[in-house]
C-alpha positions in Angstrom: -77.2 64.7 -8.2 -77.7 63.2 -11.6 -73.9 63.0 -11.9 -73.6 61.2 -8.6 -76.3 58.7 -9.6 -74.5 58.1 -12.9 -71.2 57.4 -11.1 -72.9 55.1 -8.7 -74.6 53.3 -11.6 -71.2 52.9 -13.4 -69.6 51.5 -10.3 -72.5 49.1 -9.8 -72.3 48.0 -13.5 -68.5 47.6 -13.3 -68.9 45.5 -10.1 -71.6 43.4 -11.8 -69.3 42.8 -14.8 -66.4 41.8 -12.6 -68.5 39.4 -10.6 -70.0 37.9 -13.8 -66.5 37.5 -15.2 -65.3 35.8 -12.1 -68.3 33.5 -12.0 -67.8 32.7 -15.7 -64.1 31.9 -15.1 -64.9 29.7 -12.1 -67.5 27.9 -14.1 -65.1 26.8 -16.7 -63.4 24.2 -14.5 -65.5 21.5 -12.8 -64.3 19.4 -10.0 -64.4 15.8 -11.2 -62.6 14.1 -8.4 -61.2 14.9 -4.9 -59.3 11.9 -3.6 -56.2 11.3 -1.5 -55.4 15.0 -1.4 -55.4 15.3 -5.3 -58.1 17.5 -6.9 -58.9 16.9 -10.6 -60.8 19.5 -12.6 -62.1 19.1 -16.1 -63.4 21.6 -18.7 -64.6 21.3 -22.3 -62.4 22.8 -25.0 -64.0 24.6 -27.9 -63.6 22.6 -31.2 -62.3 19.5 -29.4 -64.0 16.2 -28.5 -61.6 15.9 -25.6 -61.7 17.7 -22.3 -58.7 19.5 -20.7 -57.7 18.4 -17.2 -56.1 20.1 -14.3 -54.7 18.2 -11.3 -53.7 20.0 -8.0 -52.0 18.7 -4.9 -49.6 19.8 -2.2 -46.4 17.8 -1.8 -44.5 17.8 1.5 -41.1 18.3 -0.2 -39.0 21.1 -1.7 -38.7 22.5 -5.1 -35.2 21.2 -5.7 -36.4 17.6 -5.1 -39.3 17.9 -7.4 -37.3 19.6 -10.1 -34.7 16.8 -9.9 -37.4 14.1 -10.2 -38.9 15.8 -13.2 -35.6 16.4 -15.0 -34.6 12.8 -14.6 -36.4 12.1 -17.8 -35.9 8.3 -18.0 -36.8 7.6 -14.4 -39.8 10.1 -14.5 -41.6 7.6 -16.7 -42.2 5.5 -13.6 -44.5 8.1 -12.1 -46.2 9.5 -15.3 -49.5 7.8 -16.0 -49.3 5.0 -18.6 -45.7 6.0 -19.6 -43.8 3.2 -21.3 -40.7 5.1 -22.3 -39.4 8.7 -22.1 -36.3 10.0 -23.8 -34.6 13.4 -23.7 -33.9 14.5 -27.3 -32.3 17.9 -27.0 -31.7 20.8 -24.6 -31.2 24.4 -25.5 -31.2 27.1 -22.8 -34.5 26.9 -21.0 -36.0 24.6 -23.6 -36.0 20.8 -23.7 -37.5 18.3 -26.1 -38.6 14.9 -25.1 -40.1 11.8 -26.8 -42.6 9.8 -24.8 -44.5 6.5 -25.5 -47.8 5.7 -23.7 -49.6 2.4 -23.3 -53.3 2.1 -24.1 -55.8 -0.7 -23.4 -56.8 -3.0 -26.2 -58.0 -2.4 -28.8 -56.7 1.2 -28.8 -53.2 1.6 -30.3 -50.5 3.0 -28.1 -49.7 6.6 -28.5 -46.4 8.6 -28.7 -45.7 12.3 -28.6 -42.9 14.8 -28.8 -43.1 17.7 -26.3 -41.2 20.9 -26.0 -40.8 22.0 -22.3 -40.0 25.6 -21.6 -39.0 26.4 -18.0 -39.5 29.8 -16.4 -38.8 30.9 -12.8 -41.4 33.2 -11.4 -41.5 35.6 -8.5 -41.6 34.1 -5.1 -39.5 31.1 -6.1 -42.2 29.3 -8.2 -41.3 27.3 -11.3 -43.5 27.0 -14.4 -42.9 24.6 -17.2 -44.9 25.1 -20.4 -45.7 21.9 -22.5 -46.2 22.2 -26.2 -46.4 19.3 -28.7 -44.1 19.3 -31.7 -45.4 16.2 -33.5 -43.1 16.6 -36.5 -39.9 17.0 -34.5 -39.0 13.3 -35.1 -40.3 10.7 -37.5 -43.3 8.6 -36.5 -42.7 5.1 -35.1 -44.5 2.0 -36.5 -47.0 0.7 -34.1 -47.7 4.1 -32.4 -50.2 6.8 -33.2 -48.7 10.2 -32.9 -50.5 12.6 -30.5 -51.2 15.6 -32.7 -51.7 18.4 -30.2 -50.3 18.9 -26.7 -50.8 22.1 -24.6 -50.3 22.4 -20.9 -48.0 23.2 -18.0 -46.5 22.2 -14.7 -46.5 24.8 -11.9 -44.6 24.4 -8.7 -45.3 26.9 -6.0 -43.3 26.7 -2.7 -45.7 27.2 0.3 -43.0 27.8 3.0 -43.4 25.2 5.7 -46.4 23.8 3.9 -44.4 22.1 1.1 -45.0 22.8 -2.6 -48.3 23.3 -4.4 -48.2 21.4 -7.7 -50.5 22.0 -10.6 -50.5 19.8 -13.7 -52.7 20.9 -16.6 -53.0 19.4 -20.0 -55.2 19.2 -23.2 -54.3 16.8 -26.0 -55.7 15.7 -29.3 -54.7 12.0 -29.2 -55.1 11.3 -32.9 -56.8 8.2 -34.4 -59.9 6.8 -32.8 -60.4 6.8 -29.0 -63.7 5.6 -27.5 -65.4 8.2 -25.4 -65.4 5.9 -22.3 -61.6 5.7 -22.5 -61.1 9.4 -23.1 -63.3 10.3 -20.1 -61.5 7.7 -17.9 -58.1 9.0 -19.0 -58.6 12.7 -18.3 -59.3 11.8 -14.6 -56.8 9.1 -14.1 -53.9 10.8 -15.8 -53.6 13.8 -13.5 -54.6 11.8 -10.4 -52.1 9.0 -10.9 -49.3 11.2 -12.0 -49.5 13.6 -9.1 -50.1 10.8 -6.6 -47.1 8.8 -7.7 -44.9 12.0 -8.0 -45.8 12.8 -4.4 -44.9 9.3 -3.2 -41.5 9.6 -4.9 -40.8 13.1 -3.5 -42.0 12.5 0.1 -40.2 9.1 0.5 -37.1 10.1 -1.3 
């Protein structure tokens, strides 16, 4: 009988730990905006003054169309939030390196970054693209502050007749001095505007 009680206690404890783990995981991301079919989530990042953001939406298109829109690096600047210029630097296998310039409101200096994109096809036809900053890949340009850290991903998940579920997640260290009001504004606007404008391009292509 004692053994049965012990096993029951262990099961109860294990379930409690699982539930606590799930609650903790869910608590990390907070819904900041739900607008026009685009959900934006934010979470603090340990050791950083800037929050990570995650945007999620469903686009009534197909993976091939979305992949083509993203791989047209120059034209993609038209739907990426605050993008001024984007240039493909190098491709090697599943990896691609791009240089991007972003505008900023006065008096903040414009930013630029170099990102390595690693593409990986997943089970079920999904596509994941890891984004990692490589700030020293090319020399810094006068008039721009180099973004020192970039970590994120794109995830495209075909939903059958329901289109493609798109997740865009990012955390950056923008370098230099950025007012808190602008940083807080950017982490909501960047995923929302980027996904909204990508959806417009894909659905009316």
